[in-house]
LOBAMI-883695 format. One record per residue: residue in three letters; z negated, y, x negated of N, C-alpha, C in turn. Coordinates in steps of 0.02 Angstrom, whole numbers, padded with zeros to 5 digits, always signed. Each point is the difference from the previous one (the first is absolute). Layout:
REM LOBAMI-883695
ALAZYXZYXZYX ...
REM end
This chain:
REM LOBAMI-883695
MET-02322-01023-00251+00061+00029-00029-00019+00063-00039 SER+00018+00004-00064-00018+00057-00041+00052+00054+00005 VAL-00022+00063-00012+00044+00058+00001-00008+00037-00065 ASN+00052+00012-00036-00001+00037-00063-00004+00074+00015 ALA-00049+00034-00026-00010+00071+00014+00059+00042-00024 ASP+00033-00023-00054+00056+00038-00027+00057+00006+00050 THR+00008-00052+00042+00055+00002+00047-00013+00045+00059 ASP-00063+00028+00005-00015+00047+00054+00028+00069-00015 SER+00021+00012-00062+00029+00064-00018+00063+00013+00041 PRO+00005+00057+00033+00059+00015+00041+00065-00004-00039 ASP-00001+00024-00063+00061+00000-00040+00023-00071-00016 ILE-00048-00042-00020+00017-00070-00017+00023-00037+00062 LEU-00036+00011+00056+00019-00033+00062+00070+00022+00022 LYS+00015+00064-00008+00066+00026+00019+00054-00031-00044 HIS-00016-00008-00065+00048-00030-00046+00012-00073+00017 GLN-00054-00037+00016+00007-00070+00018+00041-00008+00064 THR-00017+00043+00049+00036-00003+00063+00074+00014-00009 GLY+00015+00051-00042+00070+00018-00013+00038-00056-00033 ASN-00032-00032-00050+00033-00056-00035+00013-00058+00047 PHE-00051-00014+00043+00006-00056+00045+00056+00012+00051 LYS+00003+00061+00026+00052+00017+00049+00070-00003-00032 HIS+00003+00020-00064+00064-00003-00036+00023-00072-00009 GLN-00048-00045-00016+00016-00071-00007+00021-00030+00066 MET-00036+00020+00054+00017-00025+00066+00069+00023+00022 LYS+00016+00063-00017+00066+00027+00019+00055-00037-00037 GLY-00012-00015-00065+00050-00037-00039+00010-00070+00028 ALA-00056-00033+00018+00005-00067+00029+00036+00001+00067 ALA-00014+00052+00040+00033+00007+00065+00074+00011-00008 THR+00020+00040-00050+00071+00012-00013+00036-00064-00019 THR-00032-00040-00043+00029-00064-00020+00006-00048+00059 PHE-00054-00005+00039-00001-00045+00058+00052+00020+00052 GLN+00001+00064+00016+00048+00024+00051+00072-00009-00024 GLY+00012+00013-00064+00066-00010-00029+00021-00073+00003 ALA-00047-00045-00017+00016-00072+00000+00016-00024+00071 VAL-00040+00019+00049+00011-00022+00069+00065+00029+00027 ALA+00011+00065-00012+00060+00033+00024+00062-00030-00034 GLY-00004-00013-00065+00056-00028-00037+00017-00070+00025 ALA-00051-00041+00010+00011-00068+00025+00033+00001+00069 THR-00025+00043+00043+00028+00006+00068+00073+00021-00002 ALA+00014+00053-00039+00068+00027-00004+00048-00052-00031 GLY-00023-00033-00052+00042-00050-00034+00020-00058+00045 VAL-00048-00025+00038+00013-00057+00044+00047+00021+00057 VAL-00010+00059+00029+00043+00023+00054+00072+00008-00023 VAL+00010+00032-00058+00068+00011-00026+00034-00066-00015 GLU-00035-00045-00034+00030-00064-00020+00019-00041+00062 SER-00042+00000+00051+00014-00039+00060+00061+00027+00038 VAL+00006+00066+00004+00054+00031+00039+00067-00005-00036 LEU+00000+00011-00066+00063+00008-00036+00019-00059-00044 TYR-00034-00056+00007+00013-00058-00043+00073-00024+00003 PRO+00032-00002+00058+00070-00024+00002+00047+00043-00042 ILE-00010+00066-00001+00043+00043-00040-00010-00014-00074 ASP-00063-00012-00019-00015-00016-00070+00032-00066-00020 THR+00001-00048+00046+00031-00065-00014+00075+00007-00012 ILE+00033+00040+00042+00072+00012-00009+00013+00034-00067 LYS-00041+00049-00017+00008+00035-00064-00008-00047-00059 THR-00050-00044+00004-00011-00048-00055+00059-00048-00007 ARG+00026-00025+00056+00056-00047-00003+00064+00034-00026 LEU+00010+00063+00017+00057+00037-00026-00004+00006-00076 GLN-00060+00014-00025-00009+00011-00072+00002-00066-00039 ALA-00022-00054+00032-00004-00064-00036+00066-00037-00005 VAL+00046+00013+00048+00063-00036+00000+00045+00026-00056 HIS+00036-00046-00032+00044+00018-00056+00072+00008+00023 GLY+00034+00048-00031+00071+00010+00013+00013+00014+00073 GLY+00048-00035+00029+00019+00011+00069-00032-00048+00049 GLY-00056-00030-00019-00034-00047+00044-00023+00032+00064 LYS-00006-00041+00053-00021+00024+00065-00075-00010+00009 ILE-00030+00044+00040-00071-00006+00013-00010-00035+00068 ILE-00057-00033+00007-00017-00035+00062-00046+00044+00041 LEU+00014+00007+00064-00039+00044+00044-00050-00039+00043 ARG-00013-00062-00017-00050-00040+00035-00066+00004-00038 GLY-00054-00013+00036-00066-00002-00031-00021+00065-00032 LEU+00011+00055+00035-00015+00066-00028-00076+00014-00006 TYR-00040-00041+00035-00073+00007-00005-00030-00054-00046 SER+00043-00033-00038-00023-00054-00044-00049+00027-00052 GLY-00060-00028+00000-00050+00020-00049-00045+00056+00020 LEU+00007+00026+00063-00041+00058+00020-00075-00014-00002 ALA-00020-00056+00030-00072-00014+00004-00032-00003-00070 GLY+00032-00037-00045-00027-00004-00068+00001+00067-00035 ASN+00051+00040+00015+00005+00065-00032-00056+00047+00023 LEU-00018-00004+00064-00053+00043+00026-00067-00015-00034 VAL-00009-00063-00019-00062-00019-00035-00007+00039-00065 GLY+00057+00014-00032-00002+00039-00063+00005+00074+00011 VAL+00038+00021+00052+00010+00071+00013-00066+00035+00019 LEU-00041-00034+00039-00062+00031+00023-00045+00021-00059 PRO-00019-00047-00045-00042+00021-00056+00036+00047-00049 ALA+00065-00011-00009+00037+00043-00047+00002+00072+00024 SER+00013+00010+00064+00001+00068+00028-00069+00031-00001 ALA-00051-00041+00014-00069+00025-00002-00019+00022-00070 ILE+00018-00040-00050-00015+00018-00069+00037+00064-00020 PHE+00065+00003+00018+00040+00058-00021-00030+00065+00027 VAL-00009+00006+00065-00025+00062+00029-00074+00011-00017 GLY-00037-00056-00004-00071+00006-00019-00010+00028-00070 VAL+00048-00013-00044-00002+00028-00068+00033+00070-00001 TYR+00055+00007+00037+00038+00063-00001-00042+00059+00025 GLU-00035-00008+00056-00035+00057+00030-00055+00028-00046 PRO-00047-00040-00025-00051+00029-00045+00028+00026-00065 THR+00053-00035-00027+00031+00024-00061+00033+00068+00011 LYS+00034+00007+00056+00031+00064+00018-00052+00056+00005 GLN-00055-00014+00034-00052+00051+00008-00030+00020-00067 MET-00011-00049-00043-00028+00014-00066+00047+00043-00042 LEU+00065-00018+00001+00049+00037-00040+00012+00071+00027 LEU-00001+00007+00066+00010+00066+00030-00057+00048-00019 LYS-00060-00028-00009-00057+00040-00021+00005+00018-00074 SER+00032-00044-00039+00005+00010-00073+00059+00044-00019 PHE+00055-00005+00037+00061+00037-00017+00001+00067+00035 PRO+00033+00049-00029+00011+00064+00035+00045-00011+00060 GLU-00003+00045+00049+00038-00008+00061+00075-00006-00013 SER+00024+00033-00052+00071-00001-00016+00024-00069-00023 LEU-00047-00044-00018+00018-00067-00022-00018-00054+00051 SER-00004+00020+00064-00018-00048+00052+00052-00057+00004 ALA+00063+00016-00013+00052-00051+00002-00012-00054-00053 LEU-00024+00021-00058-00015-00048-00054-00058-00045+00021 ALA-00049+00029+00035-00056-00039+00024+00024-00054+00049 HIS+00046+00019+00045+00026-00048+00049+00042-00054-00034 LEU+00041+00021-00049+00041-00049-00037-00044-00050-00036 THR-00050+00025-00035-00044-00044-00039-00040-00047+00045 ALA-00027+00027+00055-00039-00041+00046+00043-00056+00030 GLY+00063+00016+00016+00046-00050+00027+00012-00056-00050 ALA+00010+00018-00063+00012-00050-00052-00062-00043-00011 VAL-00059+00031+00000-00063-00037-00010-00010-00050+00057 GLY+00013+00023+00062-00006-00045+00057+00048-00058-00004 GLY+00061+00014-00025+00050-00053-00008-00021-00052-00050 VAL-00027+00021-00056-00024-00047-00052-00056-00043+00027 ALA-00048+00032+00035-00058-00036+00026+00020-00054+00050 SER+00049+00016+00043+00019-00047+00052+00051-00052-00022 SER+00030+00010-00059+00054-00044-00023-00023-00072-00010 ILE-00064-00010-00015-00024-00068-00011+00006-00043+00063 VAL+00000+00032+00058+00010-00035+00064+00072+00008+00024 ARG+00029+00058-00010+00067+00014+00027+00055-00042-00033 VAL-00006-00013-00065+00052-00038-00034+00007-00071+00024 PRO-00054-00041+00000+00008-00068+00027+00020+00000+00073 THR-00024+00049+00038+00019+00005+00071+00075+00011+00006 GLU+00027+00044-00042+00071+00016+00001+00042-00060-00023 VAL-00023-00035-00051+00036-00058-00026+00007-00053+00055 VAL-00056-00017+00032+00000-00051+00053+00044+00024+00058 LYS-00008+00062+00020+00039+00027+00057+00075-00005-00013 GLN+00021+00023-00059+00072+00001-00013+00029-00069-00010 ARG-00038-00047-00027+00025-00069-00006+00009-00030+00070 MET-00045+00017+00046+00006-00026+00068+00056+00035+00038 GLN+00009+00065-00012+00053+00037+00034+00069-00026-00020 THR+00006-00025-00061+00065-00026-00024+00007-00075+00013 GLY-00047-00029+00040+00007-00069+00022-00021-00053-00049 GLN-00038+00018-00052-00020-00049-00050-00059-00042+00024 PHE-00042+00028+00043-00059-00036+00024-00009+00013+00075 SER-00036-00046+00033-00009+00006+00073-00068+00030+00019 SER-00047+00000-00046-00067+00028+00015-00030+00029-00063 ALA-00048+00046+00010-00032+00032-00058-00040-00049-00042 PRO-00042-00044+00031-00037-00049-00041+00047-00045-00041 ASN+00056-00022+00032+00048-00041-00035+00032+00038-00058 ALA+00014+00064+00012+00030+00042-00052-00046+00007-00060 VAL-00063+00015+00014-00050+00008-00055-00007-00065-00039 HIS-00006-00056+00036-00009-00065-00033+00060-00016-00045 CYS+00060+00008+00026+00061-00018-00038+00010+00046-00060 ILE-00012+00066+00010+00009+00048-00054-00047-00015-00058 VAL-00064-00013+00017-00049-00015-00052+00016-00066-00034 ALA+00023-00050+00038+00016-00066-00027+00059+00003-00049 LYS+00052+00039+00018+00060+00003-00041-00002+00053-00055 GLU-00032+00056+00014+00003+00057-00046-00068+00019-00029 GLY-00053-00033+00025-00066+00018-00022-00025+00061+00039 PHE-00062+00018-00011-00030+00057+00035+00040+00064-00014 ARG+00031+00004-00058+00039+00059-00018+00060+00009+00046 GLY+00021-00055+00033+00056+00006+00046-00014+00046+00059 LEU-00064+00004+00019-00019+00046+00054+00006+00073-00020 TYR+00005+00011-00065+00007+00069-00025+00069+00011-00031 ALA+00049-00040+00022+00069+00009-00024+00024+00070+00018 GLY+00031+00034-00048+00024+00067+00014-00054+00053+00001 PHE-00059-00016-00029-00056+00047+00002+00019+00067-00032 GLY+00035-00003-00057+00019+00061-00034+00048+00042+00042 SER+00049-00034+00031+00049+00036+00041-00033+00026+00064 PHE-00051-00036+00024-00037+00023+00059-00035+00065-00016 LEU-00034+00002-00057-00034+00062-00020+00051+00055-00014 LEU+00056-00019-00029+00053+00050-00014+00025+00031+00064 ARG+00003-00039+00054+00022+00027+00064-00057+00033+00038 ASP-00058-00034+00005-00052+00023+00046-00043+00057-00027 LEU-00010+00004-00065-00040+00055-00025+00034+00067+00012 PRO+00064+00008-00020+00033+00063+00017+00009+00009+00075 PHE+00012-00056+00036+00008+00006+00073-00064+00026+00033 ASP-00056-00032-00016-00064+00020+00030-00017+00072-00019 ALA+00010+00016-00064-00017+00067-00024+00043+00053+00035 VAL+00066-00011+00001+00046+00049+00028-00008+00006+00076 GLN-00005-00057+00034-00006+00002+00073-00063+00037+00022 PHE-00057-00016-00030-00062+00032+00021-00001+00074-00022 CYS+00031+00015-00057+00003+00070-00022+00042+00041+00048 ILE+00060-00025+00018+00043+00036+00047-00036+00010+00067 TYR-00032-00053+00023-00035+00003+00065-00056+00052-00002 GLU-00042-00004-00051-00058+00045-00005+00022+00073-00008 GLN+00051+00012-00042+00024+00068-00011+00032+00030+00062 LEU+00038-00042+00037+00029+00024+00062-00054+00015+00052 ARG-00051-00040+00001-00057+00013+00046-00033+00066-00016 ILE-00011+00011-00064-00032+00063-00020+00043+00060+00019 GLY+00065-00004-00016+00045+00054+00017+00006+00012+00074 TYR+00004-00053+00039+00007+00005+00073-00063+00031+00030 LYS-00058-00021-00024-00063+00027+00027-00007+00074-00016 LEU+00022+00020-00059-00004+00072-00018+00048+00041+00043 ALA+00059-00028+00014+00049+00036+00040-00021+00004+00074 ALA-00026-00057+00025-00019-00003+00071-00070+00029+00012 ARG-00040+00005-00054-00069+00025+00005-00043-00042+00048 ARG+00011-00065-00003-00039-00047+00041+00010-00070-00029 ASP-00041-00047+00025+00008-00070-00020+00063-00029+00032 LEU+00026-00052-00030+00060-00032+00027-00019-00045+00059 ASN+00045-00004+00049-00011-00049+00054+00033-00065-00020 ASP-00007-00052+00041+00025-00066-00018+00076-00003-00010 PRO+00041+00030+00045+00072-00002-00012+00021+00035-00064 GLU-00034+00054-00018+00017+00036-00062-00018-00041-00061 THR-00057-00034+00003-00020-00045-00055+00052-00056-00008 ALA+00021-00028+00056+00049-00054-00001+00067+00024-00029 MET+00020+00061+00019+00064+00027-00024-00002+00010-00076 ILE-00054+00027-00026-00006+00011-00072-00004-00067-00036 GLY-00035-00048+00028-00005-00067-00030+00068-00034-00003 ALA+00041+00009+00052+00067-00029+00002+00044+00031-00054 PHE-00003+00065-00008+00041+00035-00050-00020-00022-00070 ALA-00065-00002-00013-00024-00020-00067+00020-00072-00015 GLY-00005-00044+00049+00018-00070-00010+00075-00009-00012 ALA+00042+00033+00040+00072-00007-00006+00026+00024-00067 ILE-00023+00058-00021+00023+00028-00065-00021-00045-00057 THR-00063-00021+00000-00025-00042-00054+00034-00068+00000 GLY+00011-00028+00059+00033-00064+00005+00071+00001-00028 ALA+00036+00054+00014+00069+00006-00024+00004+00002-00076 ILE-00042+00042-00030+00006+00010-00073-00028-00059-00040 THR-00040-00043+00032-00028-00057-00037+00036-00066+00018 THR+00056+00003+00036+00037-00061+00018+00021-00042-00060 PRO+00028+00028-00054+00018-00042-00057-00059-00038-00029 LEU-00058+00032-00001-00060-00034-00025-00019-00057+00046 ASP+00010+00010+00065-00016-00052+00049+00047-00060-00007 VAL+00064+00012-00013+00048-00054-00010-00019-00042-00060 ILE-00017+00033-00055-00021-00036-00061-00062-00042+00014 LYS-00049+00031+00034-00062-00036+00016+00014-00061+00043 THR+00044+00007+00050+00016-00056+00044+00033-00057-00038 ARG+00049+00016-00042+00036-00052-00038-00049-00039-00046 LEU-00045+00035-00032-00048-00032-00046-00050-00043+00038 MET-00019+00022+00060-00051-00036+00038+00027-00063+00033 VAL+00063+00001+00022+00026-00057+00038+00036-00052-00044 GLN+00007+00014-00065+00038-00047-00042-00036-00066-00012 GLY-00065+00000+00007-00038-00062-00007+00002-00028-00071 SER+00003-00066-00005-00002-00032-00066+00068-00002-00034 GLU+00053+00024+00035+00067+00000-00030+00005+00048-00059 LYS-00037+00055+00005-00003+00050-00054+00070+00025-00019 GLN+00037+00023+00050+00065+00028-00013-00005+00065-00040 TYR-00055+00035+00012-00012+00064-00035-00061-00007-00046 GLU+00006+00026-00060-00054-00006-00049-00049+00058+00003 GLY+00018+00052+00035-00044+00058+00005+00036+00057+00035 ILE-00032+00058+00003+00027+00057+00037+00067+00023-00029 LEU+00004+00011-00065+00062+00024-00030+00056-00051+00005 HIS-00016-00063-00010+00051-00053+00006+00024-00005+00072 CYS-00044+00009+00047+00018-00002+00071+00049+00057+00016 VAL-00017+00061-00022+00044+00058+00013+00068-00011-00031 GLY+00002-00022-00063+00063-00011-00035+00043-00053+00034 THR-00032-00055+00021+00038-00054+00032+00028+00022+00067 ILE-00040+00035+00039+00024+00024+00065+00060+00047-00008 VAL-00007+00049-00044+00054+00049-00010+00063-00034-00027 ARG-00008-00047-00046+00057-00033-00031+00035-00047+00049 GLU-00037-00039+00038+00029-00051+00043+00015+00024+00071 GLU-00037+00049+00025+00007+00019+00070+00016+00074+00010 GLY-00007+00040-00052+00015+00071+00006-00062+00042+00013 THR+00004+00064-00017-00056+00046+00007-00022+00008+00073 SER+00048-00004+00045-00015+00010+00072-00050-00051+00026 THR-00005-00057-00034-00047-00053+00021-00072+00025-00005 LEU-00012+00045-00046-00068+00027-00008-00023+00040+00061 PHE+00048+00016+00044-00017+00037+00062+00008-00043+00062 LYS+00003-00066-00011+00004-00046+00057-00063+00006+00043 GLY+00010+00001+00064-00056+00003+00046-00029+00069+00009 ILE+00034+00053-00025-00028+00067+00004-00007+00022+00073 GLY+00048-00020+00042-00004+00019+00070-00062-00027+00035 PRO-00008-00067+00000-00061-00029+00030-00064+00025-00033 ARG+00003+00011-00067-00060+00022-00036-00021+00070+00023 VAL+00048+00046+00004-00015+00069+00021-00024+00000+00073 LEU+00033-00040+00042-00020-00005+00070-00070-00028+00006 TRP-00011-00055-00037-00065-00035+00002-00056+00045-00025 ILE+00009+00032-00058-00053+00040-00029-00008+00067+00035 GLY+00056+00027+00027-00005+00062+00039-00041-00010+00063 ILE+00018-00052+00038-00039-00015+00061-00071-00022-00020 GLY-00003-00039-00055-00065-00024-00023-00045+00058-00021 GLY+00029+00050-00034-00040+00058-00020-00026+00037+00060 SER+00041+00005+00052-00020+00033+00062-00060-00036+00031 ILE+00006-00066+00006-00053-00039+00031-00062-00002-00045 PHE+00011-00013-00065-00056-00008-00046-00043+00063-00003 PHE+00031+00057-00014-00041+00061-00006-00028+00023+00067 GLY+00038-00014+00054-00027+00017+00066-00062-00040+00016 VAL+00003-00066-00010-00057-00044+00013-00057+00015-00050 LEU+00019+00013-00063-00050+00015-00051-00042+00060+00018 GLU+00033+00056+00016-00036+00062+00015-00040-00006+00065 ARG+00029-00033+00050-00036-00009+00063-00062-00042-00009 THR+00006-00055-00039-00058-00044-00012-00054+00037-00040 LYS+00021+00039-00050-00048+00039-00039-00037+00049+00044 LYS+00035+00031+00047-00033+00048+00046-00050-00036+00045 LEU+00020-00058+00026-00044-00037+00044-00064-00021-00037 LEU+00009-00024-00062-00058-00020-00040-00043+00059-00018 SER+00031+00056-00016-00037+00060-00019-00039+00028+00059 ASN+00030-00003+00059-00034+00026+00060-00058-00043+00023 SER-00003-00062-00025-00056-00043+00018-00064+00024-00032 GLY+00007+00041-00054-00058+00033-00030-00037-00042-00050 PRO-00008+00024-00063-00039-00037-00050-00074+00002+00015 ILE-00034-00049-00022-00073-00003+00011-00035+00018-00065 HIS-00040+00053+00002-00037+00021-00059-00074-00012+00010 PRO-00036-00025-00050-00072-00010+00006-00036+00068-00004 SER-00059+00001+00026-00038+00063-00003-00024+00012-00071 PRO-00008+00065-00019-00023+00016-00067-00067-00032-00017 ASP-00043-00009+00053-00067-00028-00013+00005-00071-00028 SER+00053-00036+00020+00005-00069-00023+00015-00004-00074 LEU+00027+00055-00028+00015+00001-00072-00062+00011-00042 LYS-00056+00019+00031-00061+00013-00037-00040-00064-00013 GLN+00018-00054+00035-00038-00061-00007+00024-00041-00059 ASP-00047-00032-00035+00017-00043-00056+00035-00062+00027 
REM end
């Protein structure tokens, strides 16, 4: 095994070691974020799925139609298959993006860093989240009995594009939702830590997560209604797009329809925010405490 004499220089070796540790730290941040995000996403979805089902049925029904309270866990198993990678992608992208932006932006613009990182994470995970949401909501409204059957029928009748029905409205809802929720959460954490002069404990993290989720869920309800209507319409194509959907709803059912399901949505996302951020931070701490493994500087000298 040959050794390059140039790499014996203390300055070069120090530079190599520093770069390697920086790369390892970035990889660890992505990995920890992905694992923590997947864990938090699966826990929240499993616990609160019935509330989400009721919210979806409230938003999907037209006029004075009644909702069915049976089969509230319909589609959960198939949904978890999509939620796990989607949550992993979101947080796995959000965490390193946030760290990079916080280093680039002045401290006074930390909120902008959190907003931007949330939006970037949302875009990255949308490729998995949208078809997952389409299948879930079609099953919640009783159109299909299983996820494989739903995917097969949607692709057969509407083509592969059917799995991405309502993609624009999904981004219209989720990009601002993700950005605002994570920004509120992060800013409240910063403020609370400065006031308390210590790290947050688990109940405090859960409380801040609940507040951030509830506020964001309430203000984005109209976007959620539009997204639901576009996703569950199937091949009937009652709505031609976002603007046509809004106009038709307001004209035929009234403006109040845009806030259908706000109660279950705020409850679901408020409790979900509490669980999600609580599990997220706890999992990140557990992974961080396990300790990263760094190679010795001598190993960097070998070709």
